[in-house]
Structures are given as structure tokens and as C-alpha cells.
N, C-alpha and C positions, 0 to 999 in steps of 0.2 A: 503495500500499499503508500503510497509515493505521498511526501509530504510537504510542504512548502514552509518552510521559516520564515519568510515574509507572513504568511498569514497567521504562522504561531505567535511571531514577535504581536500582530498587530491586536490579537485577542488578549496580549498580557498587557497591553499601552491602553485598551479597555478597560477590562478588568479593574486595574488600579485605580484607572479615571474616572469608573464606576464612586469608590469610595470617598466617603464623604470624610475627610479629618476634624469635623469638628465637632469636639469634647462633646459630652453625654452631659449635664444636667443630673447628676444623682441623687443628689440631695430634694431635687424638684421630683422625681421623679419617687422617691421614698415617700415623702409626704403625701403625693398622687395616691401611692400605693394605699397607704394608712386611711386617706379620705375613703376608697373604696372599699374597706372592708366595711361584711355586713353588720349593720349596727342595728339594735332591738328597740325602738324607741316609743314607750306609750302617747297616745293623745296626750294624757296627763303633764307629761314630760314635756311634750313641745308646748304645749300651754304655757307650763312655768321657764322652757327656754326663750318663748319668745316676747313672754312679761318681762324677764329681766333684761335679756338684749332691747326690747324696748327702754325699758325704765334707763338704760345707763345711759343708750344716743341719745334719748329725750332729756337729760342731765349736762350733756358734753353741749345739745344743740341748747341749752337754754343757760349757758355759760357764756357763749360767745357775743361779742358787741353787735349788735343790730344783725345779727344770725339769719332772719328772714330771708334778707337783702346778698347776705353774703354767697350766692349760690356755688362757687367752687367748694368753699371748705363746707359746704352740707354736703354736696356731692362725693367729698372725699371722705365724711365721716359715713355716709350712710355704705360707700363700699366695704368704707374695711368694716361693717358689723353684718354686710351682707345684705341690704334693705334698701328699698326705693322711699324718699322721705318728701313730705307737700308741706307747707305752710299754707294752711287757709284763716282767709278772718271769718268773723260767723255775719259779717254784713253784706258777702257776696254769696247768694246761693251757690250752691255744686252742684254741678247737671251728673253727678255720679250717678250712673245705672244702679249700682247693686242697690236692692231696698238697706239693706241691713246697716248701710253705710249712712244712707239719708236717714235712719233712726239715731242714730248715734250722734247724727251733726244737729238733728232738732233738740234730741233730749240738752247737750249742748246748749242750745239757743234759748234753749226755755231755764237751764239754767240761771244762763245769761241775766236777760230778762227779769227774773225773782232776784236775783242775786244772790244763789243757791251757790254753794259750793263745786267747785268739778272738779275732777276726782280721773288722774288713767283710768284708761276701757283698753280691754283686749276683747275682740271678737275674731270668730273664725268663720271666715269667707269662702267660696265654693267649695265647699265638703271638704275643710281641713286643709285646701293645695294653697290657701293665703291666710294666714295673721294678719290683723290689722290690730296696732299698738296706736289708742290716739290718746293726747296729753295735750293737757290745755297748760298757754302762756300765760301766764298773767302780766299785768302792767298798772301798777299802784291798788293792789288788791280788786280789780276787775279784771274781768275773761279778754285779752285781748285777740286771740287765735287758738288754731289748734295746732300740732305738729301731727299728721295723719303720715305714722311708720307702717310699710307692709311690706311684711317675711315671705319669703315663700319655703313649704314644709323642706322640699329638696335642697335649698342652701344652711334654714335651721339645722338639716340632717348633717349635712355635711359638715358644718361648722359646731358640732355639738363633739363635748369630749369622749 
């Protein structure tokens, strides 16, 4: 069987050229493997996780000066906690399609109109796929607005210890 040395040499050059000399991020891969391990988390544990993370995030947001207007800082904090954050004022009606969200907003509006205390609230939306944590923002003892913090079940589970 005749062999062609130039063909053989070309195959070797292509084989080595196909190899990628980049380093592999082993720390990142190890973290990804830990995140992908099966976890058993009950709905009550998810509620506790969402409430804890929502409370921590709301505290961080309330410590920021002019926090509703500084969207870059708010987005960075939200990304750090694996959440989505919106700031709502009670004087603007929210066009949220979810009836539970509208009920929560109506309850906060009622509290503000009747000078009642407003407390943080946690609601399970979309059959538990999303958790909504709402935290009131007070200004001189009156309700100025709300932080609406949503967590996906997937992110809560991935970030669970």
C-alpha cells in the first residue's frame, strides 16, 4: 500500500492546528459541577431562601443614597443576588398582568392611605416558578414606594448552599 508522506504531514499539521491551546478554567468548571449537583429543596425552604435573600437585597437597596434613580448600582446588586428588581411608586398604577401582584399593590396602597404600617411581603407566583418579595420604602414615616424583587425558583436552587 503506497503512502504519501506529504499527505501524512498535512494530516499531522491539521491535527495539531485543531487543538486549542487555551487554558481551561478548572475553578469555574468545579463551581459549575457543584451547582449542577442534585439538591432536594422543599417549598418551605424555597420560601425561607426567597425571604432571606429579598430582605438582604432590600436592606442593601435602602442603604443606597438616591437608590431608585441609580439603576446601574441597583442592577449590579440584583445580579449579585440572582434577582430582578423594580422600584414602584404607589401613585402610578402598575399594569402588571399577574392578579396577585395587583392585590399586593392594592394592599400597600390601602396601608398608605389609612396610615397603617407596611411590612415586607413574600408571594409565590406562577405555581412557584417565581417568588415575589416586596419591601416598602419609607420616607419621613410615610410610604414612598416599593421594591419589587423577583427570584426564579431555578436561581434560588442554584444559589442554595
